[in-house]
N, C-alpha and C positions, 0 to 999 in steps of 0.2 A: 303496591310499593317497591321504592327500592329495598333491596336485600344486601347485609353485610353478612361475606363467605364466614360460615365457624359460627355464627351469633344468630340464636333465636332471638325474635322479640317476645315479649310479652305482652306487649300493649302498645297502641299510637300513641306518638304526644299530641295530646290533645287540650293541653294548658293551653298553648299559646295559638291564635292563625291571624290572618293577615298583616297588618303593619304593625311591627314592634319594634322601642328601642333597643339600642345595645345595650343598656344598662341593665334593661331590665329581663332580658334574656339572659344575660351572665348572673344574676340575681335568681333567676329559675336553675339553671343548670346547678347552679352551688346548692339549692335548698334540693332539686331532687336526686343529688348524687348522695349514695350509700343509703336508698330504700329500698334497696334490692330487686334494681331494676336492672336487667342485661345490657339495656342500650335506648340511650335518650335520645329520643327520636322527634325532628322538627322538619315538617313539610312545608313546600308552597308559601314560607314566613318572606316578607319584606321587613328588611332590618336596616332601622337608621340609625346612624352614630356609627363609632367605630368597634363593632366589638373586639374585648381586650380580655383573653386568656391566659396572657403570659405568666410564665414563674409560677402556674397553679399545678398542682395535680388531683387527677379526677379520676377514682376509680369505679366510674360508668363509661360503658362504649359512648360516643357520641356522633348521631348522623343526623347532618341539615341538607334534605333530600329536594332540591329543586326551589330552594332558596335564592332571593335576591338581596344582597348586602351590598347597601351604596358605599360604604367607604372601607378601606382595607381590613382585612381582618390579621387581629394582631397573635401568634401561637406561639410565641417566641420562648425557649424553653418552658413548654404545656408537656406533663405525661399525663398519656390517655393509653387504656386498652385497647383503641382503634379509632380511627375516627372514618366517616365517610362525611365528604362534600360530593357527591353525586349530583349534576344536573343543575349546581347552583352558578352562580352567575356574580365574581365580586372583584374590585378594580386590582387588588392587590392579594397575596398570602404570605404574609412573613411570619417562618415558624425555623427560625434558625434555631440549632439545640432541640426541634423537637423530638420526644421521645415515644413511638407507640410500640407497645407491645404485639401487636394484632399489625391490620391491614391499614394501607395509607390511601383512602378511594377519590381519586379525583376524575373519574368517568366522566364526560361528558361536561364536564366544568367550563365557562365563557371567563376568562382573565383577560383585566388589562385594561387600559384607558379608551380603547374603539379606536386606535391609531395603528390602521392596519400596512401602513407603508413598509414595503420590507426592508430588515435590517440585517442583511447578508454580512459575515464576519469574513474580512480577509486579511492579506498580510498586513505586518504595519508597514511594507516597503511597498506596497504596493499603490498606483496614485490612482486607481481607477475608481469607478462609481463604488458606492457598497460601504458601510459601517466599520470603518476603522477600527482596531481592537490590540492592546497590547501583546507583546510577548507572553508577559508575567502580570497575569488582572492584579491590583491591586484592590484587592476585596474591601478593605476597609472604605474605602469610595466609590464600590459597583453596587446597582440597587438591579433588584430584577422581577417581575411578576409574579412568578413564585421561588421564595428564598427558603430554601433547605440546607445551609451552612451547618457542619457536622451533626446533624438529624440522625437517630437511628429508629429505623423501623426493622420491627420483630420480624413479619410477614414482606407480604409483597406492595410496593410501591403502582398504582395502576393509576393509569394516564392516558387511557385508553379514551380516543375522541374530543381529547381535551383541547379548548382552542384559546389560545392565546394572541391578542393584538392590541401592541404595548409599542410605547413611542420611545422606550429604551432598550440597550443592545443587547439583553439577557433577559429571555422569555422565562428562564429556570436558572438558578445560580444554588448549585446544590455542592461546592467542593466538600471533599471527605466525608459526604453519605455513605453509610452503611444501612445497608437491605438486606436482611438476613433472607430474602426470600430472591424472588425476580422483580424486575421492573417491566410491567407490562405499557407499551407506548402505541401500540397498534392506532393509525389514524391521526395520532397528534396533530395540531395545525400551528406551529408557533412562528409569529415573523421576524421573530430576535433568533438568537442562539443558546444554548443548551451548555451548561456550565458543569461539568460531572468530574470536574480535575482529582484526580486520589480518591475517587469514589471507591467504594468496596462491596462488592454483590453478590452474593452469595451462591446465587444461580446465574441466570441470562440477561440481559437488556434486550429486550425484544421491540424495535421501532418499524414493524412491519407497516408499510403504507404512508410512515410518518414528512410530514414537508414540512420541515426549519429551516433556519438561517445561517446553520452552522451547528459544529459540534465539538466543544474542547473537550475531550476526554483523556487528555494525556495524563497518564500514570494510574488507570483505571485498572483494578483486580476484579473478571467475572469467568463463569464458564462458557460463555458466549455471546457474541455481539451479533446482532442482526438489526441491519438495516438493508433491509432487504424487501424484494415483491412492491416497487413501487415508491419505497421510499426516494424522496426529491429532496436535497441540500441546495442552496444558492451561496453558499459561503463554505468555506473551509470545514473539513471532518479533520479533527484531530485527534489521532489513537496513539500519541510519541509514548515512547517506555509504557505500554500497555501491556501486563499480563493477561491474556486471556487462557483459559485451560481447552478449550473444545474447538470454536470455530468463529472467525471472524468474517461476516459474507455481507457484500453488498451485491448480490444476484437481482440482476432487473432492478438495478437503483437507477436514482439521475443525480450526478452532478453536475446540473446545470448552470447559467451563469448569472450574475456577473462574476460569481467567484467559485463556482463548486471545484472543490480539488480535495486530496487526499491525502495528507501526511501521518505517516506509521515509523519514523524512525524509529528503531530500535524496539520493535513491537517485537514480542515472544508468542506464537501461538501455532497449534499445529496444524489448521487448517485455515489458509484465507483463501477468500471467494471474493475475485473482480474480474468477472463476467457482466458489467453493466447492461444497462439497457442501450447505454449508447455512449459515445465517446466522452472522459469528462471535459468540462469547459477549462479545466486549469491544471494542473500538477497533480501528480500522482509520484509521491515521494516515498522509496521502502531502502532507502539507507540504514545497512546495519542492523535491518530487522532480521528475523528469523524464523523462520514458518518449516515445516515438513512439507506440503503440498501446496502448490501455488495453482488455482482455477482460475484462468482466464479466459479470453476470446479475441480473436485477431481483431473480428470487427468493431472490436471498441479499446482497443489499446489508447493510450495517451498520444497526442502529436508530439512530431520530433521534436526534439527541445524540452520537455516538458513532460520528462521521466527521468526520475533519479534512483537509480542503481547498485553504486557502489558499496560494497558490503552486504547486501540482499544474499542472506545464504540460505536455502532451499534444497531439500532430496527431490523430491519430484514433480514434474508440470504436467498440467490435465488441464484438457481445452477438450469442448463437445466435438466438433469436429479437427481433425488432425492437422496440425502443422507444421510445414516442411521448415527440413533445418536450417536454411537457407532467410526462411522467412523469419524464422526465430533469432537470426543473426540481426536481421532487422532491426528487431524487436531491443535489443542491445543496443543498436547504434542510434536509437531515440534519444539516450541519452550522451549528452555530447561531453560531459566528464567521463565515460564509461571508460577504464582502464583495463588492464590485465587479469586482473581479479575477477572483473564481472563476465570476461571471456570463462576463463577457466570454473569460474561456477557453473556455466552452464554445460561445459565439458564433462565437469562431473557428474552432472542430475543425468546425461546422455549414457553416460560410463555404467552409473549404478542403474540402469536398466537394461544393459546388455548391450547397447548401440553402439559399438568401437567406431565405425565408419563416422556417423554424426558427429561424433567427439572428436576425431581428429579434423574436419568439416570444419568444426568450432573452433578449432587451436590454430587451422593458417588462416582463417579469417582474421583471427587476430593479430597475428603477424601482419596480414595486409594494414587490418586498422592502425594498429600502434605505429608504422614506418610510414604511417602519411604526417604524422606531428614531427617526424626525425630530420633534419636538417638535409641537405642537399644530398651531399655524398652518403649518408645514411640513407634515403630514398633508392638514389640508384642503385647502390648494393641491394636494397632488397626488394628492389625490382628484379634483380639479376638472379638473387635466389630463387625468387616466387617464380619466375620465368624459366628456371633450371632444373629445379629442383621441389618446387613449392614450401620452401621454409623447411623442408626435411617429411613434411606430410603426403608426398606424391614422390615416392621413390624410383616409380616406372616413369615417371620422366625424365629421370637423369640417366636412363635406360635407352630409353627412345633418343636422347639429345646423343648418347655416346655412339647407337647405330646407326644416328643419319651423318653424323662427324666421318667418323666412316667409310659409310659408303660414298660418303661425297669424296674423300679422298681417294680412295679407292679407285673411284670414277674418274677422279685428274690425272691422278700417277699412271693408269694405265695406259692412258693418251698421250703422256709427257712422261716418259721414265726420264728419270735422272742419271747422268752417270756415276759408275762408281768410283770411289776416292782411290788417288793413286794410278786410274785409269785400268786397274783390274780388280775383283773382289770374287771371293771364291763364295758368295752366299748365290743364291739363285733369286732372280729379281720376283718377291711375292706384293702386288701392289697395296693387298689388305692390312698383313702382316705390317710393311711399311706405314702406312698411316695409323694406326693402332698401336704403335709404337712413338710414335711422334704426340698422339695422345695422350696415352697412359706418363704423369710427369714423374712417376717416382722407379720403376723397375724397367729394364732394358730387355728387350727382345732381340739386342744385335742390330736390329735394321737400319736403326735412324743413324748411325755412324758409319754405315759401308755406305751410302750413295750421297751425292753432292748433287743438290738439286740448283736450280738456277734460272734469274729471271722470273718468270710470273710463277715458275714452281718454288720458286724460294720462298717468294710472298705465301702460298698456300701451306706451304710446312710451316712459317712461323706463324700462320693461324691458324695450323692445329695443335700446335703446341702452347700458345697461349692459351686456347678455346679446355684445351687440358687441363693448363694449371687451372683457369678458372671455373670448370666442373668441379674440380678437386678440390679446391679452396669451398665452394657451396655444398657440396657433400659434407666435408668434414662439418662446416658451421651447422648444416641442419642435422647433422648426428649428434652434435656437442649437444644443441637446445632438446631433441627428443630424449638421449638419454639423462641427461642433466633433471627433464621433468620428471 
C-alpha cells in the first residue's frame, strides 16, 4: 500500500473497488468526510466520467493510489489536508488555486493524452524546429496537463517519476505556485515544458535526472535549484530574475537539441554550477547575473557566439581542472558583444585571489580585443602601443626597446662618427651617450647639438629621434591608463 508521509492510515478504503463512476466517487468522498478517518484511501479504481471536487473543502486527507481516471480530474480551489495520486493515470489534472495543508504527491503518475512528440520550448525569434512559446505567456489562454496556478502547498510537492505525454506545449502550468516545503522531481519525464514563473518554494527545487522540454522559472524564489545528475532539457531553461539562496546547479546536466539553452539574466545566487555533461546545444546567457562563485568546465563551454557575459558579476571562478589565464580569456571572447566590463570583471576575480600577474594579462588582452573594433588609425596606434609597451602592462618591453635602439645607434655611430658642429667640439665623442641623447625627447645630455650628422647618419639620427618620441608617447599613454584604473 502506498503511504503518505506524516499520516497514519487507520484502515483501507474498501467501500469502492473496480470500476466506479466519478459522481459516485465524489458522493462517497463527501459521505465519508468528517467520520474520524485520517485518510480516505482508494486503490486500483477505474473512474469513468470527470471527477469534480472543485470549490470544495474536505477535512480528511485523500489518497487515490494506482487508480485510472478516464477523464480529467478537476480540483480547482479544492482545500484538503493532503492529497496522494501516486501511481495513478489521468488525462489531465486541473488544480488551479488548490490549497493543500500537507503534501501533494504525484509520484509515478502518468498524465496526458498519450501524444509523446517532443514539445521543446524555443525562443520566439527562433525559426528552427520545436515548439515556439511567447516571452510572456497569456495564461488565460494556456492549458497544461497539470495546472497548479496560484496553488498553495503546505508541505512538499512530490512529482518524482511523474510521466507526462501531452499534445500541448506545457506539461506543468504552475505560475505563482507556493510550496512551503520542497519540490521533489527526481526522474520526472515531460515531453512539454514546466512553467514555474514567479513560484515561491521555501526550500529546494530538485530535478535530478529529469527529462523535460524546457523550464520557465523566471522570477522563482527558492533556496536551491538542482537540475543535475542526468537532468536533460531539449528546450530553453529560463531562470531570469530568479532569487536562489543557496546553489543553482546543472552539474552533469544536458542541454540537448533542438533548443537546449540556459537563460539566467539577472539571476541572483551565491553559487552557480555550469559544469555540464557536454557543451549545450544552444546559448548560455548570464547577462547582469550576480553570483559569488561560478563553477564551470572548459570542456563544456558554449560554442563561440553562444555566450553572453556582459554585466555578469562574480567573485571567484572554480573548475575541477585548472584553466590557464589565456584559455579563460578565450572564454570571454566567445561572447561577440563582450566589452571592457567583462574583461575587467575577470581581472578583478584574479585580483581577489591574489593573482596580480593573471589580472595584468587579462587587462592586456582587453586592450587588444577592444582595439580590433576601433577605426584604422586607432588600430594602428593600438598595435604600436602593444608592440612597444604592451598597453602599459608590459613595462619591461619598453626598456628592452630603449636598450635595443641605443645599442643599434651606438653601433652605427661608432663606425660613422658625425663631424662636430662648427668644425670643433669641446665634448669627447661617445656614440652611446649620443644615441641615448637622440632617443630621450625631453631632457638633453648635451651631445645631440654638438655633432652634425649627414647623409645616412642623418637618417639614422632622425629615426632615433622619432622612435624616442613614439616610445615616450606610448609609455605616457600606457601609464595614464594604468594610473587611471
